[in-house]
PADO-284229 format. One record per residue: residue number from 1; residue in three letters; x negated, y negated, z negated of N, C-alpha, C in turn. Coordinates in steps of 0.05 Angstrom, whole numbers. Layout:
PADO-284229
{NUM; "Ala"; {X; Y; Z}; {X; Y; Z}; {X; Y; Z}}
...
end
This chain:
PADO-284229
{1; "Met"; {503; 143; -145}; {484; 165; -146}; {497; 190; -159}}
{2; "Gln"; {514; 202; -144}; {527; 226; -153}; {520; 251; -137}}
{3; "Asp"; {498; 249; -121}; {490; 271; -104}; {483; 296; -121}}
{4; "Phe"; {468; 292; -142}; {458; 314; -159}; {462; 306; -188}}
{5; "Lys"; {462; 326; -206}; {463; 321; -234}; {441; 335; -248}}
{6; "Val"; {435; 328; -273}; {414; 341; -289}; {421; 370; -291}}
{7; "Gly"; {402; 387; -286}; {406; 416; -287}; {409; 429; -260}}
{8; "Asp"; {414; 413; -239}; {417; 424; -212}; {391; 435; -201}}
{9; "Thr"; {392; 457; -188}; {368; 468; -175}; {368; 457; -146}}
{10; "Val"; {345; 445; -139}; {343; 432; -113}; {317; 440; -99}}
{11; "Gln"; {317; 435; -73}; {293; 440; -57}; {285; 414; -43}}
{12; "Ala"; {259; 408; -43}; {249; 384; -30}; {249; 388; 0}}
{13; "Thr"; {259; 368; 14}; {261; 369; 43}; {247; 346; 57}}
{14; "Gly"; {237; 327; 41}; {224; 304; 52}; {195; 310; 59}}
{15; "Ser"; {180; 289; 64}; {152; 292; 72}; {134; 301; 49}}
{16; "Arg"; {143; 296; 24}; {127; 305; 0}; {137; 331; -11}}
{17; "Met"; {120; 349; -16}; {126; 374; -30}; {148; 390; -16}}
{18; "Thr"; {150; 388; 10}; {170; 402; 25}; {171; 432; 19}}
{19; "Gly"; {195; 442; 14}; {199; 471; 9}; {198; 478; -21}}
{20; "Asn"; {186; 461; -37}; {185; 467; -66}; {212; 466; -78}}
{21; "Val"; {217; 484; -97}; {243; 486; -111}; {239; 478; -140}}
{22; "Gly"; {257; 462; -150}; {255; 454; -178}; {282; 447; -189}}
{23; "Thr"; {282; 435; -213}; {306; 428; -228}; {307; 398; -234}}
{24; "Val"; {329; 386; -228}; {333; 357; -235}; {333; 355; -265}}
{25; "Ile"; {314; 339; -276}; {312; 336; -305}; {319; 308; -315}}
{26; "Trp"; {321; 289; -297}; {328; 261; -304}; {336; 246; -280}}
{27; "Ile"; {354; 227; -283}; {363; 210; -261}; {356; 181; -268}}
{28; "Asp"; {340; 168; -250}; {333; 140; -253}; {353; 124; -236}}
{29; "His"; {375; 115; -249}; {396; 101; -234}; {386; 74; -223}}
{30; "Lys"; {368; 61; -237}; {358; 35; -229}; {343; 37; -203}}
{31; "Arg"; {326; 57; -201}; {309; 61; -177}; {322; 80; -157}}
{32; "Glu"; {345; 92; -164}; {359; 111; -147}; {341; 135; -139}}
{33; "Arg"; {329; 147; -160}; {311; 170; -156}; {318; 192; -176}}
{34; "Tyr"; {312; 216; -168}; {316; 240; -185}; {289; 250; -193}}
{35; "Leu"; {285; 256; -219}; {260; 268; -228}; {264; 298; -228}}
{36; "Val"; {247; 312; -213}; {250; 341; -209}; {226; 355; -220}}
{37; "Leu"; {231; 374; -238}; {210; 391; -249}; {206; 415; -230}}
{38; "Ile"; {182; 416; -219}; {175; 437; -200}; {162; 460; -214}}
{39; "Ser"; {145; 454; -233}; {132; 475; -250}; {126; 461; -276}}
{40; "Pro"; {116; 476; -297}; {111; 464; -322}; {90; 440; -321}}
{41; "Gln"; {74; 440; -300}; {53; 419; -297}; {60; 399; -275}}
{42; "Thr"; {82; 404; -260}; {87; 387; -236}; {116; 377; -237}}
{43; "Gln"; {118; 351; -235}; {144; 338; -232}; {141; 314; -214}}
{44; "Asn"; {162; 306; -200}; {160; 284; -182}; {187; 271; -178}}
{45; "Tyr"; {187; 245; -170}; {212; 231; -164}; {218; 234; -135}}
{46; "Phe"; {244; 238; -129}; {254; 241; -102}; {279; 224; -98}}
{47; "Met"; {283; 214; -74}; {308; 202; -66}; {328; 224; -59}}
{48; "Ala"; {353; 218; -59}; {374; 238; -53}; {370; 251; -25}}
{49; "Asp"; {361; 235; -5}; {358; 246; 22}; {333; 263; 25}}
{50; "Glu"; {317; 265; 4}; {293; 282; 4}; {299; 309; -10}}
{51; "Leu"; {324; 314; -18}; {331; 338; -33}; {356; 351; -21}}
{52; "Arg"; {358; 377; -26}; {383; 392; -20}; {387; 412; -42}}
{53; "Arg"; {412; 419; -45}; {419; 440; -65}; {406; 466; -57}}
{54; "Tyr"; {396; 481; -77}; {384; 507; -72}; {402; 528; -84}}
{55; "Ala"; {410; 547; -67}; {428; 568; -76}; {414; 589; -91}}
end
């Protein structure tokens, strides 16, 4: 799981929250998911193939 690291800015591309931009705040290595903070009230787990780097 080296696709993204904590602090990376990413955009959701999967079926959930598509287009939303956020920051990786934690990596769950056991479940192979990234916790992304979208806004102060919204965060969600994503798999690597549901995210892309946001420039």
